[in-house]
C-alpha positions in Angstrom: 3.8 -18.8 -8.9 1.7 -17.4 -6.0 0.4 -14.7 -8.4 -0.7 -17.3 -10.9 -2.4 -19.3 -8.2 -4.2 -16.3 -6.9 -5.4 -15.4 -10.4 -6.5 -19.0 -10.9 -8.4 -18.9 -7.6 -10.1 -15.6 -8.6 -11.1 -16.9 -12.0 -12.4 -20.1 -10.5 -14.4 -18.3 -7.9 -15.8 -16.0 -10.5 -16.7 -18.9 -12.8 -18.2 -20.8 -9.9 -20.4 -17.8 -9.0 -21.5 -17.5 -12.7 -22.3 -21.2 -12.8 -24.3 -21.1 -9.6 -26.2 -18.0 -10.8 -27.0 -19.8 -14.2 -28.0 -22.9 -12.4 -30.2 -20.9 -10.0 -31.8 -19.1 -12.9 -32.4 -22.3 -14.8 -34.0 -23.9 -11.7 -36.1 -20.8 -11.1 -37.4 -20.9 -14.7 -38.1 -24.6 -14.4 -40.0 -23.9 -11.2 -42.1 -21.1 -12.9 -42.8 -23.4 -15.9 -43.9 -26.3 -13.7 -46.0 -23.9 -11.5 -47.7 -22.5 -14.6 -48.4 -26.0 -16.0 -49.9 -27.2 -12.6 -52.1 -24.1 -12.4 -53.3 -24.7 -15.9 -54.3 -28.3 -14.9 -55.9 -27.0 -11.8 -57.8 -24.4 -13.8 -59.2 -27.1 -16.0 -60.5 -28.9 -12.9 -62.0 -25.7 -11.6 -63.7 -24.9 -15.0 -65.2 -28.4 -15.0 -66.4 -27.9 -11.4 -68.1 -24.6 -12.3 -69.8 -26.2 -15.3 -71.3 -28.7 -12.8 -72.3 -26.0 -10.4 -74.2 -24.3 -13.3 -76.8 -27.1 -13.1 -78.0 -25.3 -10.0 -78.4 -22.1 -11.9 -82.2 -21.8 -11.2 -81.5 -22.0 -7.5 -78.5 -19.6 -7.5 -79.9 -17.2 -10.1 -78.2 -13.9 -9.4 -81.1 -11.8 -10.7 -83.5 -13.6 -8.3 -81.0 -13.0 -5.5 -80.9 -9.2 -6.2 -84.7 -9.2 -6.5 -85.0 -10.8 -3.0 -82.9 -8.0 -1.4 -86.0 -6.1 -0.3 -87.7 -9.1 1.2 -84.6 -10.3 3.0 -84.0 -6.8 4.4 -87.5 -6.8 5.8 -88.9 -3.9 3.9 -85.7 -1.7 3.6 -85.5 -0.4 0.1 -82.2 -1.0 -1.5 -81.8 2.4 -3.1 -82.1 4.1 0.2 -79.6 2.1 2.3 -76.3 0.4 1.8 -76.1 -3.4 2.4 -74.1 -3.5 5.6 -74.1 -7.3 6.2 -74.2 -9.1 2.8 -73.3 -12.4 4.4 -76.7 -12.4 6.1 -78.7 -12.0 2.9 -77.8 -15.2 1.1 -78.9 -17.9 3.4 -78.5 -20.8 1.0 -74.7 -20.5 0.9 -74.1 -23.6 3.1 -76.0 -25.9 0.8 -74.1 -24.8 -2.3 -70.8 -25.0 -0.4 -71.4 -28.7 0.3 -72.3 -29.3 -3.4 -69.1 -27.5 -4.4 -67.0 -29.6 -2.1 -68.4 -32.8 -3.3 -68.1 -31.9 -7.0 -64.6 -30.6 -6.6 -63.5 -33.8 -4.7 -64.9 -35.9 -7.6 -63.1 -33.9 -10.2 -59.7 -33.9 -8.4 -59.7 -37.7 -7.7 -56.1 -39.0 -7.7 -54.4 -35.9 -9.1 -52.9 -35.0 -5.7 -54.2 -31.4 -6.1 -55.6 -29.3 -3.2 -57.8 -26.7 -4.8 -59.8 -23.9 -3.2 -62.6 -22.2 -5.1 -65.1 -19.3 -4.6 -67.9 -17.7 -6.5 -69.0 -14.2 -5.4 -70.7 -11.0 -6.2 -68.3 -8.2 -5.5 -70.2 -5.2 -6.7 -73.9 -4.2 -6.8 -74.4 -0.7 -8.1 -77.7 1.0 -7.7 -77.9 2.9 -11.0 -80.8 5.0 -9.8 -79.0 6.4 -6.8 -75.5 5.9 -8.3 -74.5 4.2 -5.1 -72.5 1.0 -4.4 -74.6 -1.2 -2.1 -71.8 -3.6 -1.0 -69.4 -2.3 1.6 -65.7 -1.8 0.6 -63.7 -5.0 0.3 -66.8 -7.1 1.0 -68.6 -9.4 -1.3 -71.7 -11.6 -1.4 -70.4 -15.2 -1.4 -72.5 -17.5 -3.6 -70.5 -20.6 -2.7 -66.9 -21.4 -1.6 -64.7 -24.3 -0.3 -63.8 -24.8 3.3 -60.2 -24.1 2.5 -59.6 -20.4 1.8 -57.4 -18.8 -0.8 -54.5 -16.5 -0.1 -53.6 -15.8 -3.8 -56.7 -16.4 -5.9 -56.6 -16.7 -9.7 -59.6 -15.6 -11.6 -61.4 -18.1 -13.7 -64.1 -15.8 -15.1 -65.8 -12.5 -14.4 -69.3 -11.5 -15.2 -71.2 -8.2 -15.4 -74.9 -7.8 -15.9 -77.8 -5.4 -15.3 -81.0 -6.1 -13.5 -84.2 -4.1 -14.2 -87.0 -4.5 -11.7 -90.2 -2.6 -11.1 -92.5 -2.7 -8.1 -95.9 -1.1 -7.7 -97.7 -0.5 -4.5 -101.3 0.8 -5.1 -102.0 1.4 -1.5 -99.0 3.8 -1.1 -99.3 4.9 -4.7 -95.7 3.9 -5.3 -94.2 3.0 -8.6 -90.6 2.0 -7.7 -88.1 1.0 -10.3 -84.8 -0.8 -9.3 -81.9 -0.7 -11.7 -78.7 -2.7 -10.6 -75.3 -3.3 -12.2 -74.0 -6.5 -10.8 -70.4 -7.7 -11.1 -69.4 -11.3 -10.2 -66.4 -13.5 -10.5 -65.2 -17.0 -9.8 -61.7 -17.8 -8.6 -59.5 -20.7 -7.6 -56.1 -21.5 -6.1 -53.9 -24.6 -6.2 -53.0 -24.6 -2.5 -50.2 -27.2 -2.6 -48.6 -25.9 -5.8 -45.2 -25.3 -4.1 -45.0 -28.9 -2.8 -46.0 -30.3 -6.2 -43.5 -28.2 -8.1 -40.7 -29.1 -5.6 -41.4 -32.8 -6.1 -40.9 -32.4 -9.8 -37.7 -30.3 -9.7 -36.0 -31.9 -6.7 -34.0 -34.2 -9.0 -32.8 -31.2 -11.0 -31.8 -29.4 -7.8 -29.9 -32.4 -6.6 -28.1 -32.9 -9.9 -27.1 -29.2 -10.0 -25.8 -29.3 -6.4 -23.8 -32.5 -7.2 -22.3 -30.8 -10.2 -21.2 -27.7 -8.2 -19.9 -29.9 -5.3 -18.0 -32.1 -7.8 -16.4 -29.1 -9.4 -15.4 -27.6 -6.0 -13.9 -31.0 -4.9 -11.9 -31.4 -8.2 -10.6 -27.8 -7.9 -9.7 -28.3 -4.3 -7.7 -31.4 -5.1 -6.0 -29.6 -8.0 -5.0 -26.8 -5.7 -3.7 -29.4 -3.2 -1.6 -31.1 -5.9 -0.4 -27.7 -7.1 0.7 -26.8 -3.6 2.6 -30.1 -3.3 4.3 -29.5 -6.6 5.2 -25.9 -5.6 6.6 -27.2 -2.3 8.8 -29.8 -4.2 9.9 -27.2 -6.7 10.8 -24.8 -3.9 12.8 -27.5 -2.1 14.6 -28.3 -5.4 15.4 -24.6 -5.9 16.7 -24.3 -2.4 18.9 -27.4 -2.9 20.3 -26.1 -6.2 21.0 -22.6 -4.7 22.7 -24.2 -1.7 24.9 -26.3 -4.1 25.8 -23.3 -6.1 26.7 -21.4 -2.9 28.8 -24.3 -1.6 30.7 -24.4 -4.9 32.2 -21.0 -4.3 34.6 -22.3 -1.7 36.2 -25.1 -3.8 36.4 -22.7 -6.8 38.3 -20.2 -4.8 40.6 -22.9 -3.5 41.2 -24.2 -7.1 42.0 -20.7 -8.4 44.5 -20.2 -5.6 46.1 -23.6 -6.4 46.2 -22.9 -10.2 48.0 -19.6 -9.5 50.8 -21.6 -7.9 51.0 -24.0 -10.8 54.0 -23.8 -13.3 52.5 -26.0 -16.0 51.1 -23.4 -18.4 49.2 -25.8 -20.6 47.4 -27.4 -17.6 47.0 -24.0 -16.0 45.2 -22.7 -19.1 42.9 -25.7 -19.3 42.0 -25.5 -15.6 41.4 -21.7 -15.8 39.0 -22.2 -18.7 37.1 -24.9 -16.7 37.0 -22.8 -13.6 35.7 -19.8 -15.6 33.0 -22.1 -16.8 32.1 -23.1 -13.3 32.1 -19.5 -12.1 29.7 -18.6 -14.9 27.3 -21.4 -14.0 27.4 -20.6 -10.3 27.0 -16.8 -10.9 23.9 -17.5 -13.0 22.4 -19.6 -10.2 23.5 -17.7 -7.2 23.9 -14.0 -8.1 25.3 -11.9 -5.4 25.2 -8.1 -5.5 28.7 -6.6 -5.3 30.4 -3.3 -5.8 30.3 -2.2 -9.4 30.9 0.7 -11.7 28.8 2.3 -14.3 29.5 1.1 -17.8 30.7 3.5 -20.5 30.8 3.4 -24.3 34.4 2.1 -24.4 33.7 -0.8 -22.1 30.6 -1.7 -24.2 32.8 -1.8 -27.4 35.4 -3.9 -25.6 32.8 -6.3 -24.4 31.4 -6.9 -27.9 34.9 -7.3 -29.3 35.4 -10.2 -26.9 32.0 -11.6 -27.6 32.7 -11.7 -31.3 35.9 -13.8 -30.6 34.0 -16.2 -28.3 31.2 -16.7 -30.9 33.2 -16.6 -34.0 30.7 -18.6 -36.0 27.9 -16.0 -35.5 27.5 -12.9 -37.6 27.0 -10.0 -35.2 25.5 -6.7 -36.3 26.0 -4.3 -33.5 24.9 -0.6 -33.3 25.7 1.6 -30.4 24.2 5.1 -29.7 25.8 6.3 -26.5 25.4 9.7 -24.8 25.6 9.3 -21.0 25.0 6.4 -18.7 23.6 7.4 -15.2 22.3 4.1 -13.9 23.4 0.8 -15.6 26.3 -1.0 -13.9 28.9 -2.9 -15.8 28.3 -6.3 -14.3 24.6 -6.1 -14.8 25.0 -5.1 -18.5 27.4 -8.0 -19.0 25.0 -10.5 -17.3 22.1 -9.4 -19.4 24.1 -9.6 -22.7 25.8 -12.8 -21.8 22.6 -14.6 -21.1 20.7 -13.3 -24.1 23.6 -13.9 -26.6 24.3 -17.3 -25.0 20.6 -18.3 -25.5 20.6 -17.2 -29.1 23.8 -19.2 -29.7 22.4 -22.3 -28.1 19.2 -22.2 -30.0 20.6 -22.1 -33.5 21.2 -18.4 -34.2 23.4 -17.7 -37.2 23.0 -13.9 -37.0 22.5 -11.7 -33.9 21.5 -8.0 -34.2 22.3 -5.9 -31.1 21.1 -2.3 -30.7 22.3 -0.3 -27.7 20.9 3.2 -27.1 21.9 5.2 -24.0 20.3 8.6 -24.0 17.3 9.8 -21.9 16.6 6.2 -21.3 18.6 3.0 -21.9 17.3 0.7 -24.7 18.8 -2.7 -25.4 17.5 -4.9 -28.2 18.8 -8.4 -29.1 17.3 -10.2 -32.1 18.3 -13.5 -33.6 17.3 -15.9 -36.4 17.3 -19.1 -34.2 14.4 -21.5 -33.5 12.6 -18.8 -31.5 10.1 -19.0 -28.6 6.4 -20.2 -29.0 4.0 -17.4 -28.3 2.2 -19.4 -25.6 5.5 -19.7 -23.6 6.1 -15.9 -23.4 4.8 -15.6 -19.9 6.7 -18.6 -18.5 10.3 -18.2 -19.9 11.3 -15.8 -17.0 10.4 -18.3 -14.3 13.4 -19.7 -12.5 14.5 -23.1 -13.8 11.8 -23.1 -16.4 12.6 -24.7 -19.8 10.4 -25.0 -22.8 9.4 -28.6 -23.4 9.7 -29.3 -27.1 11.8 -31.7 -29.2 14.2 -28.9 -30.4 15.2 -28.1 -26.8 16.0 -31.7 -25.8 19.6 -31.6 -27.2 20.3 -28.2 -25.7 22.0 -28.1 -22.2 20.8 -25.5 -19.8 19.5 -24.8 -16.3 16.7 -22.4 -17.1 18.0 -19.5 -15.1 19.4 -17.2 -17.8 16.2 -15.3 -18.6 15.2 -15.4 -15.0 18.4 -13.6 -14.1 17.9 -11.1 -16.9 14.4 -10.3 -15.7 15.6 -10.0 -12.1 18.3 -7.5 -13.1 15.8 -5.4 -15.1 13.3 -5.4 -12.3 16.1 -4.1 -10.0 16.3 -1.0 -12.3 12.4 -0.8 -12.5 12.7 -1.5 -16.3 10.6 -3.5 -18.7 11.5 -6.4 -21.0 9.4 -7.2 -24.1 9.6 -10.6 -25.9 8.6 -10.6 -29.6 8.6 -14.1 -31.3 9.3 -13.8 -35.0 8.6 -16.0 -37.9 12.3 -17.1 -37.5 13.9 -16.3 -34.2 13.0 -14.0 -31.4 13.6 -10.4 -30.3 14.2 -9.1 -26.7 13.7 -5.4 -26.1 14.7 -3.9 -22.8 13.9 -0.4 -21.5 15.6 1.0 -18.4 15.2 4.5 -16.9 18.5 6.4 -17.2 18.4 8.2 -13.9 21.0 8.5 -11.2 
């Protein structure tokens, strides 16, 4: 029983882990889908904001900005020197930042979104000198929100060339400026995690409640199982104690019967005492001194069995070489219980095969009502009886097959149960070693 409970616990734990993993995977996917959808909605707002900002295109014209580099740098020619401080070049940034904040606030309205945006020039390549004018990891900000981005998502990117020529007659200069400018606009939904959690919290709560409910139900089931096991254990102990206590009165009765002179009464009492001894021995089996069984004793045993079960057709085959391990009482206990079971459950024919060679093989087959396949693993439990209508009229304690299995385990053997279309077959293998 403990083994079954341990297996059940392992299977439940494994199933619970699988359930939690699947629930976690489902919640994670739900989170990603909600995050993707919210970012899509935020992107629409960001696109709309950029369209509004394009109204100021004349003021924020990027070509004009590049053309003003020389003037802003106070005479330093762009091809000859890298732009070391791009943030000082574009002095109108503050004005456009304010326009961006106002426009973005109008577009967000009651959506609950917190969006950060930025538009920037991240590369200015002087194609004449083949030189990047912006320092590494620096950009020229056109406009951006007060709230900064940690994981920006690109809205769009642009790349364009600027061709400018400047003549200076005094210095006899004809300077041509060719620039490749790269720009991009990006956004980030800053409170996306909070928004997603608000949407999937009901799903998380339901998932947790399902897991908790399953754990509670299983715990209660284990508690009930433990209570039942305790009651069954107490019942087993009680029955074993009763069987043990019966040994004393049986011995006393046998002694009294031996002194009796009434042969008819004596025979009747001896038969009933024999029946009591069989019941007690099946419940409370004590190991005692025994001898190895030989072929003659096996043949004598089956001769007596045929007389006891005269309405059953026995087909017995014995192949005996040498027995090194199987004791006489154990053999009789095994055969008594298997044959008695076959008789009680409607067998008209019993086939018995005994092989004692390198190993000991015993097979008992009958044509009775048989054993359901789903009961194969339970029939060897002590006091277990199959619950079906055919069994209700059959008396028994449910210890016969338990005792058979116990004896076989003592010899480190195996027993195989094979339900047939009609009847059942028990095949026993025991090592034949001294």
